[in-house]
C-alpha positions as CSV (number, residue, x, y, z in Angstrom):
1,M,-116.7,-31.8,-61.7
2,S,-119.1,-29.4,-63.4
3,T,-119.9,-29.5,-67.1
4,K,-118.3,-26.2,-67.6
5,V,-114.9,-27.3,-66.1
6,M,-115.0,-30.5,-68.1
7,T,-115.7,-28.5,-71.3
8,R,-112.7,-26.3,-70.6
9,Q,-110.4,-29.2,-69.9
10,N,-111.6,-31.0,-73.1
11,E,-110.9,-27.9,-75.0
12,K,-107.4,-27.6,-73.5
13,N,-106.7,-31.2,-74.5
14,R,-108.0,-30.5,-78.1
15,N,-105.7,-27.4,-78.3
16,K,-102.7,-29.4,-77.1
17,I,-103.4,-32.1,-79.7
18,R,-104.0,-29.6,-82.4
19,T,-100.7,-27.8,-81.5
20,M,-98.7,-31.0,-81.6
21,A,-100.2,-31.9,-84.9
22,Q,-99.4,-28.5,-86.4
23,I,-95.8,-28.7,-85.1
24,G,-95.5,-32.1,-86.7
25,M,-97.0,-31.0,-90.0
26,L,-94.9,-27.8,-90.2
27,S,-91.7,-29.9,-89.3
28,A,-92.4,-32.3,-92.1
29,I,-92.9,-29.5,-94.6
30,A,-89.7,-27.8,-93.4
31,T,-87.8,-31.0,-93.8
32,V,-89.0,-31.5,-97.4
33,L,-88.1,-27.8,-98.2
34,M,-84.7,-28.3,-96.8
35,L,-84.0,-31.0,-99.5
36,F,-84.4,-28.4,-102.3
37,E,-81.4,-26.1,-102.2
38,I,-80.4,-23.3,-104.6
39,P,-76.7,-22.4,-105.2
40,L,-75.8,-18.8,-105.1
41,P,-73.3,-17.0,-107.4
42,F,-71.4,-15.2,-104.7
43,A,-70.8,-18.2,-102.4
44,P,-69.0,-21.5,-102.6
45,S,-71.0,-24.5,-103.8
46,F,-71.5,-25.8,-100.2
47,Y,-73.5,-22.7,-99.4
48,E,-77.0,-23.3,-100.9
49,I,-80.1,-21.5,-99.9
50,D,-83.3,-23.3,-98.9
51,F,-86.7,-22.1,-97.7
52,S,-87.2,-24.5,-94.8
53,E,-87.5,-21.6,-92.4
54,V,-90.7,-20.4,-94.1
55,P,-93.0,-22.9,-92.3
56,I,-91.0,-22.6,-89.1
57,L,-91.5,-18.8,-89.0
58,I,-95.2,-19.2,-89.8
59,G,-95.5,-21.7,-86.9
60,S,-93.6,-19.2,-84.6
61,F,-96.0,-16.4,-85.5
62,A,-99.1,-18.6,-85.0
63,M,-98.0,-20.6,-81.9
64,G,-95.1,-18.8,-80.3
65,P,-91.3,-18.9,-80.2
66,L,-91.1,-22.2,-78.3
67,A,-93.2,-23.8,-81.0
68,G,-90.9,-22.4,-83.6
69,A,-87.8,-23.7,-81.8
70,A,-89.5,-27.1,-81.6
71,I,-90.3,-27.2,-85.3
72,E,-86.6,-26.2,-86.0
73,L,-85.3,-29.0,-83.8
74,I,-87.6,-31.6,-85.3
75,K,-86.6,-30.5,-88.8
76,I,-82.9,-30.8,-88.0
77,L,-83.4,-34.3,-86.5
78,L,-85.5,-35.5,-89.5
79,N,-82.9,-34.2,-91.9
80,F,-80.2,-35.9,-89.8
81,A,-82.1,-39.2,-90.0
82,I,-82.5,-38.8,-93.8
83,N,-79.1,-37.5,-94.8
84,G,-76.9,-38.3,-91.9
85,T,-74.0,-36.0,-90.9
86,M,-70.5,-35.2,-92.0
87,T,-69.6,-33.1,-88.9
88,A,-70.5,-35.5,-86.1
89,G,-73.6,-33.4,-85.3
90,V,-71.7,-30.1,-84.9
91,G,-73.1,-28.7,-88.1
92,E,-76.6,-29.7,-87.2
93,I,-76.4,-28.0,-83.8
94,A,-75.0,-24.8,-85.4
95,N,-77.7,-24.9,-88.1
96,F,-80.4,-25.3,-85.3
97,L,-79.0,-22.2,-83.5
98,I,-78.9,-20.2,-86.8
99,G,-82.4,-21.1,-87.6
100,C,-83.7,-20.2,-84.1
101,S,-81.8,-16.9,-84.3
102,L,-84.3,-15.9,-87.1
103,V,-87.6,-17.3,-85.9
104,V,-87.3,-16.8,-82.1
105,P,-86.6,-13.0,-82.1
106,A,-89.2,-12.5,-84.8
107,A,-91.9,-14.4,-82.8
108,L,-91.0,-12.7,-79.6
109,I,-91.4,-9.2,-81.1
110,Y,-94.6,-10.1,-83.0
111,H,-96.2,-11.5,-79.9
112,K,-95.4,-8.3,-78.0
113,K,-96.8,-6.1,-80.7
114,H,-99.5,-7.7,-82.7
115,T,-99.5,-5.3,-85.7
116,R,-98.2,-5.3,-89.2
117,T,-95.4,-3.1,-88.0
118,G,-94.6,-5.5,-85.2
119,A,-94.4,-8.4,-87.7
120,V,-92.1,-6.6,-90.0
121,A,-90.0,-5.4,-87.2
122,G,-89.7,-8.9,-85.8
123,M,-88.7,-10.3,-89.2
124,A,-86.2,-7.6,-89.7
125,A,-84.7,-8.1,-86.3
126,G,-84.6,-11.8,-86.8
127,T,-82.8,-11.4,-90.1
128,I,-80.2,-9.1,-88.7
129,F,-79.7,-11.4,-85.7
130,M,-79.5,-14.5,-87.8
131,T,-76.9,-12.8,-90.0
132,V,-74.7,-11.9,-87.0
133,V,-75.1,-15.4,-85.4
134,G,-74.5,-17.1,-88.7
135,C,-71.3,-15.2,-89.3
136,F,-70.0,-16.0,-85.8
137,L,-70.9,-19.7,-85.9
138,N,-69.6,-20.2,-89.4
139,A,-66.2,-18.6,-88.5
140,F,-65.7,-20.5,-85.3
141,V,-67.8,-23.7,-85.6
142,L,-69.1,-24.6,-89.1
143,L,-66.1,-23.8,-91.2
144,P,-63.7,-25.6,-88.9
145,A,-66.1,-28.6,-88.8
146,Y,-66.5,-28.7,-92.5
147,A,-62.7,-28.4,-93.0
148,K,-62.2,-31.4,-90.8
149,A,-65.0,-33.3,-92.5
150,F,-63.5,-32.6,-96.0
151,G,-59.9,-33.3,-94.8
152,M,-58.6,-29.9,-95.8
153,P,-57.4,-26.8,-94.1
154,I,-59.7,-23.8,-93.6
155,D,-57.5,-22.0,-96.3
156,G,-58.8,-24.6,-98.7
157,L,-62.4,-23.5,-98.0
158,V,-61.4,-19.9,-98.3
159,G,-59.8,-20.8,-101.7
160,M,-63.2,-22.1,-102.9
161,G,-64.6,-18.6,-101.9
162,T,-61.8,-16.9,-103.9
163,A,-62.8,-18.9,-106.9
164,V,-66.2,-17.2,-107.0
165,N,-65.1,-13.9,-105.6
166,K,-61.6,-12.6,-106.0
167,H,-62.0,-10.3,-103.0
168,I,-62.3,-13.2,-100.6
169,T,-58.7,-13.7,-99.5
170,D,-59.0,-14.9,-95.9
171,L,-61.5,-16.2,-93.3
172,K,-62.6,-12.7,-92.4
173,T,-63.4,-11.6,-96.0
174,F,-65.0,-15.1,-96.5
175,V,-67.4,-14.4,-93.6
176,I,-68.1,-10.8,-94.7
177,L,-68.5,-11.4,-98.4
178,A,-70.0,-14.8,-98.5
179,V,-71.5,-15.9,-95.2
180,G,-73.0,-12.6,-94.3
181,P,-74.8,-11.9,-97.6
182,F,-75.9,-15.5,-97.7
183,N,-77.7,-15.3,-94.3
184,L,-79.0,-11.8,-95.0
185,L,-80.5,-12.8,-98.4
186,K,-82.1,-15.9,-96.8
187,G,-83.6,-13.9,-94.0
188,I,-85.1,-11.3,-96.4
189,L,-86.5,-14.0,-98.8
190,V,-88.0,-16.1,-96.0
191,S,-89.6,-13.0,-94.4
192,L,-91.0,-11.8,-97.7
193,I,-92.6,-15.2,-98.4
194,V,-94.1,-15.4,-94.9
195,F,-95.5,-11.9,-95.2
196,L,-97.2,-12.8,-98.5
197,V,-98.6,-16.3,-97.5
198,Y,-99.4,-15.8,-93.8
199,K,-102.8,-14.3,-94.5
200,K,-104.0,-17.5,-96.1
201,I,-102.5,-19.9,-93.6
202,S,-103.1,-18.0,-90.3
203,P,-106.9,-18.9,-90.0
204,I,-106.1,-22.6,-90.2
205,L,-103.4,-22.5,-87.5
206,K,-104.9,-20.0,-85.1
207,I,-108.6,-20.4,-85.2
208,D,-110.4,-21.0,-81.9
209,M,-112.5,-24.1,-82.5
210,L,-115.3,-23.3,-80.0
211,P,-118.1,-26.0,-80.1
212,S,-120.9,-23.4,-79.9
213,Y,-120.3,-21.9,-83.3
214,R,-120.7,-23.2,-86.8
215,T,-119.1,-20.3,-88.5
216,M,-116.1,-18.7,-86.7
217,K,-114.8,-15.2,-87.2
218,Y,-111.1,-14.8,-86.7
219,K,-109.3,-11.5,-86.6
220,S,-105.6,-11.5,-87.5
221,P,-104.1,-8.4,-86.0
222,I,-102.0,-8.0,-89.1
223,W,-104.1,-9.1,-92.0
224,G,-107.7,-8.5,-90.8
225,Y,-110.8,-10.6,-90.4
226,F,-111.4,-14.1,-91.7
227,H,-114.6,-16.3,-91.6
228,V,-114.0,-20.0,-91.5
229,Q,-116.8,-22.6,-91.6
230,K,-116.5,-25.4,-89.1
231,E,-117.3,-28.8,-90.4
């Protein structure tokens, strides 16, 4: 085997190790962020927003949609190990699908169009898709699962929505006036944060660590050039 082939193989191995390390790091950050939840005035108390999708979306942009889905899955599993479940895993599966409905479409669009416009379009599409998927899964999966876990009919959960918004009178209005705005707001806030911080984080996650260079120049197709000094 030639030295050139061995060098390429070694670099592939380093890239795999680096990718696995980054997925693990971003999963841990997402799990910690998931523990900090903020209540919203227009939704019942069991709907609290968190920003765990921020590191997942960053990872999706840097490493692709499959990496984003992997980070989302590990986050859900770690949270399951820490906090357990009240829905026999049904809620965790639904939350995984809702999270993926944001990061996967966003990453797919971004990786097809490596521009600022592509990034914004991807995050906008992901936010809309997450809102639709979130409404569907809440109406037919999450809310029935939570009703069973709390030992109350779905009308009882709707009543909790009515307490914060008198226009919520049934499951349909609950989804439209509470679930929909919740997911839409979360998608917008996560996308805004990623747009603001990705410039600083992108060189760390995407730099090509070639052994023949001491100082590497990396061009982000969205945020321009960065110079990173190799240790």
